[in-house]
DSSP file (Angstrom, degrees, kcal/mol; ACC not computed):
  #  RESIDUE AA STRUCTURE BP1 BP2  ACC     N-H-->O    O-->H-N    N-H-->O    O-->H-N    TCO  KAPPA ALPHA  PHI   PSI    X-CA   Y-CA   Z-CA
    1    1 A X              0   0    0      0, 0.0     2,-0.0     0, 0.0     5,-0.0   0.000 360.0 360.0 360.0 136.4  -19.5  -34.6   54.3
    2    2 A X     >  -     0   0    0      1,-0.1     4,-1.8     4,-0.0     3,-0.4  -0.323 360.0-120.5 -69.8 152.5  -20.9  -32.7   51.3
    3    3 A X  H  > S+     0   0    0      1,-0.2     4,-2.7     2,-0.2     5,-0.2   0.803 112.3  61.9 -65.7 -27.2  -20.8  -34.3   47.9
    4    4 A X  H  > S+     0   0    0      2,-0.2     4,-2.2     1,-0.2    -1,-0.2   0.891 104.3  48.7 -65.7 -36.3  -18.7  -31.4   46.6
    5    5 A X  H  > S+     0   0    0     -3,-0.4     4,-2.4     2,-0.2    -2,-0.2   0.928 112.0  48.5 -65.4 -44.7  -15.9  -32.3   49.1
    6    6 A X  H  X S+     0   0    0     -4,-1.8     4,-2.7     1,-0.2    -2,-0.2   0.906 110.6  51.2 -61.3 -41.3  -16.1  -35.9   48.0
    7    7 A X  H  X S+     0   0    0     -4,-2.7     4,-2.4     1,-0.2    -1,-0.2   0.911 109.8  49.6 -62.5 -42.0  -15.9  -34.9   44.4
    8    8 A X  H  X S+     0   0    0     -4,-2.2     4,-2.3     2,-0.2    -2,-0.2   0.900 111.2  49.8 -62.9 -41.2  -12.9  -32.8   45.1
    9    9 A X  H  X S+     0   0    0     -4,-2.4     4,-2.6     2,-0.2     5,-0.2   0.944 112.4  46.4 -62.3 -48.8  -11.2  -35.7   46.9
   10   10 A X  H  X S+     0   0    0     -4,-2.7     4,-2.5     1,-0.2    -2,-0.2   0.887 111.7  51.6 -62.8 -39.6  -11.9  -38.1   44.1
   11   11 A X  H  X S+     0   0    0     -4,-2.4     4,-2.3    -5,-0.2    -1,-0.2   0.920 111.8  46.7 -63.3 -44.5  -10.7  -35.6   41.5
   12   12 A X  H  X S+     0   0    0     -4,-2.3     4,-2.3     2,-0.2    -2,-0.2   0.931 114.8  45.8 -63.2 -46.9   -7.4  -35.0   43.4
   13   13 A X  H  X S+     0   0    0     -4,-2.6     4,-2.6     2,-0.2    -2,-0.2   0.870 112.5  50.8 -67.0 -36.6   -6.8  -38.8   43.9
   14   14 A X  H  X S+     0   0    0     -4,-2.5     4,-2.5    -5,-0.2     5,-0.2   0.936 110.8  48.4 -65.8 -45.5   -7.6  -39.6   40.2
   15   15 A X  H  X S+     0   0    0     -4,-2.3     4,-2.2     1,-0.2     5,-0.2   0.915 113.5  47.8 -60.7 -42.9   -5.2  -36.9   38.9
   16   16 A X  H  X S+     0   0    0     -4,-2.3     4,-3.1     1,-0.2     5,-0.3   0.939 111.5  50.4 -62.3 -46.1   -2.5  -38.2   41.2
   17   17 A X  H  X S+     0   0    0     -4,-2.6     4,-2.3     1,-0.2    -2,-0.2   0.907 111.8  46.4 -60.1 -44.7   -3.1  -41.8   40.2
   18   18 A X  H  X S+     0   0    0     -4,-2.5     4,-2.0     2,-0.2    -1,-0.2   0.938 117.0  43.0 -64.8 -47.6   -2.9  -41.0   36.5
   19   19 A X  H  X S+     0   0    0     -4,-2.2     4,-2.4    -5,-0.2    -2,-0.2   0.904 114.3  50.5 -67.1 -41.2    0.2  -38.9   36.7
   20   20 A X  H  X S+     0   0    0     -4,-3.1     4,-2.7    -5,-0.2     5,-0.2   0.917 108.9  52.2 -63.5 -42.8    1.9  -41.3   39.1
   21   21 A X  H  X S+     0   0    0     -4,-2.3     4,-2.4    -5,-0.3     5,-0.2   0.932 111.0  47.2 -57.9 -47.4    1.2  -44.3   36.8
   22   22 A X  H  X S+     0   0    0     -4,-2.0     4,-2.2     1,-0.2    -1,-0.2   0.919 114.1  46.8 -61.7 -44.7    2.7  -42.5   33.9
   23   23 A X  H  X S+     0   0    0     -4,-2.4     4,-2.7     2,-0.2    -2,-0.2   0.902 112.6  48.9 -66.0 -40.9    5.8  -41.4   35.8
   24   24 A X  H  X S+     0   0    0     -4,-2.7     4,-2.8     2,-0.2     5,-0.2   0.928 111.6  48.5 -66.2 -44.8    6.4  -44.9   37.3
   25   25 A X  H  X S+     0   0    0     -4,-2.4     4,-1.8    -5,-0.2    -1,-0.2   0.921 114.1  47.1 -61.1 -44.0    6.1  -46.6   33.9
   26   26 A X  H  X S+     0   0    0     -4,-2.2     4,-1.6    -5,-0.2    -2,-0.2   0.916 112.2  50.2 -62.6 -43.9    8.5  -44.1   32.4
   27   27 A X  H  X S+     0   0    0     -4,-2.7     4,-1.5     1,-0.2    -2,-0.2   0.911 109.0  51.2 -62.7 -43.1   10.9  -44.5   35.2
   28   28 A X  H  < S+     0   0    0     -4,-2.8    -1,-0.2     1,-0.2    -2,-0.2   0.880 109.7  50.9 -61.5 -37.2   10.9  -48.3   35.0
   29   29 A X  H  < S+     0   0    0     -4,-1.8    -1,-0.2     1,-0.2    -2,-0.2   0.817 113.4  45.2 -70.1 -30.1   11.6  -48.1   31.3
   30   30 A X  H  < S+     0   0    0     -4,-1.6     2,-0.3    -3,-0.2    -1,-0.2   0.674 109.7  59.3 -88.0 -18.1   14.6  -45.8   31.8
   31   31 A X     <  -     0   0    0     -4,-1.5     2,-0.4    -5,-0.2     0, 0.0  -0.765  61.8-154.6-116.5 157.3   16.2  -47.6   34.7
   32   32 A X        +     0   0    0     -2,-0.3     2,-0.3    36,-0.0     3,-0.1  -0.978  23.6 148.7-128.7 144.4   17.6  -51.0   35.3
   33   33 A X        -     0   0    0     -2,-0.4     4,-0.1     1,-0.1    35,-0.1  -0.955  47.1-128.4-165.9 152.4   18.0  -53.0   38.5
   34   34 A X  S    S+     0   0    0     -2,-0.3     2,-0.1     2,-0.1    34,-0.1   0.770  92.4  52.3 -76.6 -25.1   17.9  -56.6   39.5
   35   35 A X  S    S-     0   0    0      1,-0.2    -2,-0.1    -3,-0.1     3,-0.0  -0.403  96.4 -76.1-107.0-178.4   15.4  -55.9   42.2
   36   36 A X        -     0   0    0     -2,-0.1     2,-0.5     1,-0.1    31,-0.2  -0.275  47.6-101.9 -73.7 161.8   12.0  -54.2   42.5
   37   37 A X  E     -A   66   0A   0     29,-2.7    29,-2.6    -4,-0.1     2,-0.6  -0.754  35.5-147.8 -82.8 124.3   11.4  -50.5   42.5
   38   38 A X  E     +A   65   0A   0     -2,-0.5     2,-0.3    27,-0.2    27,-0.2  -0.857  25.1 172.7-100.8 123.2   10.8  -49.3   46.1
   39   39 A X  E     -A   64   0A   0     25,-2.8    25,-2.5    -2,-0.6     2,-0.4  -0.867  24.0-154.3-129.2 159.1    8.4  -46.4   46.5
   40   40 A X  E     -A   63   0A   0     -2,-0.3     2,-0.5    23,-0.2    23,-0.2  -0.999   7.6-155.9-130.5 136.5    6.6  -44.4   49.2
   41   41 A X  E     -A   62   0A   0     21,-3.1    21,-2.6    -2,-0.4     2,-0.4  -0.960  17.0-167.7-110.4 125.4    3.4  -42.5   48.6
   42   42 A X  E     -A   61   0A   0     -2,-0.5     2,-0.5    19,-0.2    19,-0.2  -0.954  12.6-171.8-123.2 131.2    2.9  -39.7   51.1
   43   43 A X  E     +A   60   0A   0     17,-3.2    17,-2.7    -2,-0.4     2,-0.4  -0.984  18.8 164.4-117.6 123.2   -0.2  -37.6   51.8
   44   44 A X  E     -A   59   0A   0     -2,-0.5     2,-0.5    15,-0.2    15,-0.2  -0.998  39.6-113.1-142.6 147.6    0.1  -34.6   54.0
   45   45 A X        +     0   0    0     13,-2.2    -2,-0.0    -2,-0.4    12,-0.0  -0.637  28.0 177.7 -77.2 123.3   -1.9  -31.6   54.9
   46   46 A X        +     0   0    0     -2,-0.5     2,-0.2     2,-0.1    -1,-0.1   0.085  32.1 135.6-113.8  20.9   -0.2  -28.4   53.7
   47   47 A X        -     0   0    0      1,-0.1     2,-1.0     2,-0.0    -2,-0.0  -0.460  56.8-129.6 -71.3 138.8   -2.9  -26.0   54.7
   48   48 A X        +     0   0    0     -2,-0.2     3,-0.1     1,-0.1    -1,-0.1  -0.811  29.1 176.3 -88.5 104.0   -1.8  -22.8   56.5
   49   49 A X    >   -     0   0    0     -2,-1.0     3,-1.7     1,-0.3    -1,-0.1   0.398  24.9-151.6 -89.3   2.0   -4.1  -22.8   59.6
   50   50 A X  T 3   -     0   0    0      1,-0.3     3,-0.3     2,-0.1    -1,-0.3  -0.415  67.7 -12.6  64.5-132.9   -2.4  -19.7   61.0
   51   51 A X  T 3  S+     0   0    0      1,-0.2     2,-0.3    -2,-0.1    -1,-0.3   0.509 133.7  61.3 -81.6  -4.6   -2.6  -19.5   64.8
   52   52 A X    <   +     0   0    0     -3,-1.7    -1,-0.2     3,-0.0     3,-0.1  -0.510  65.8 169.2-124.0  65.7   -5.1  -22.4   65.1
   53   53 A X        -     0   0    0     -3,-0.3     4,-0.1    -2,-0.3    -5,-0.0  -0.382  43.9 -95.8 -70.6 154.7   -3.6  -25.5   63.7
   54   54 A X        -     0   0    0      1,-0.1     3,-0.1     2,-0.1    -1,-0.1  -0.301  30.8-114.6 -65.9 156.7   -5.4  -28.8   64.3
   55   55 A X  S    S+     0   0    0      1,-0.2     2,-0.4    -3,-0.1    -1,-0.1   0.844 106.1  31.0 -61.5 -33.2   -4.2  -30.9   67.2
   56   56 A X  S    S-     0   0    0      0, 0.0    -1,-0.2     0, 0.0     2,-0.2  -0.985  83.1-137.4-131.2 122.9   -3.1  -33.6   64.8
   57   57 A X        -     0   0    0     -2,-0.4     2,-0.4    -3,-0.1    -2,-0.0  -0.491  28.9-107.3 -77.0 147.1   -1.9  -32.9   61.3
   58   58 A X        +     0   0    0     -2,-0.2   -13,-2.2     2,-0.0     2,-0.3  -0.616  53.5 153.1 -74.7 124.5   -3.1  -35.1   58.4
   59   59 A X  E     +A   44   0A   0     -2,-0.4     2,-0.4   -15,-0.2   -15,-0.2  -0.933  15.7 174.0-156.1 131.4   -0.3  -37.5   57.3
   60   60 A X  E     -A   43   0A   0    -17,-2.7   -17,-3.2    -2,-0.3     2,-0.4  -0.995   5.1-175.7-138.5 130.8   -0.4  -40.9   55.6
   61   61 A X  E     -A   42   0A   0     -2,-0.4     2,-0.4   -19,-0.2   -19,-0.2  -0.993   1.4-178.6-131.4 127.3    2.6  -42.8   54.3
   62   62 A X  E     -A   41   0A   0    -21,-2.6   -21,-3.1    -2,-0.4     2,-0.3  -0.991   7.8-162.6-126.3 129.6    2.4  -46.0   52.4
   63   63 A X  E     +A   40   0A   0     -2,-0.4     2,-0.3   -23,-0.2   -23,-0.2  -0.833  19.8 150.2-111.0 149.7    5.5  -47.9   51.2
   64   64 A X  E     -A   39   0A   0    -25,-2.5   -25,-2.8    -2,-0.3     2,-0.4  -0.976  35.0-115.1-164.1 175.5    5.5  -50.7   48.6
   65   65 A X  E     -A   38   0A   0     -2,-0.3     2,-0.5   -27,-0.2   -27,-0.2  -0.939  12.5-152.3-124.4 145.2    7.5  -52.4   45.9
   66   66 A X  E     -A   37   0A   0    -29,-2.6   -29,-2.7    -2,-0.4     2,-0.2  -0.974  21.1-133.9-117.6 119.4    6.9  -52.7   42.1
   67   67 A X        -     0   0    0     -2,-0.5     2,-0.2   -31,-0.2   -31,-0.1  -0.454  20.6-124.1 -71.8 141.4    8.2  -55.7   40.5
   68   68 A X              0   0    0     -2,-0.2    -1,-0.1     1,-0.1   -32,-0.0  -0.584 360.0 360.0 -84.7 148.0   10.1  -55.1   37.2
   69   69 A X              0   0    0     -2,-0.2    -1,-0.1   -41,-0.0    -2,-0.0   0.513 360.0 360.0 -66.0 360.0    9.0  -57.0   34.1
């Protein structure tokens, strides 16, 4: 894989991480609950491949919980 592709991947993931962190912290401050915040992070390919889509679409889903302070 070319380094430009790796750089693009890292840039996308860094931007997501920074924005997600800010939103989650803000959400935790605005909401109250006795239990943890349950979240899912989903990565999916949204490319228009036209008539030749890949045999398997890219999709990753990770679920987790964030404990409240």
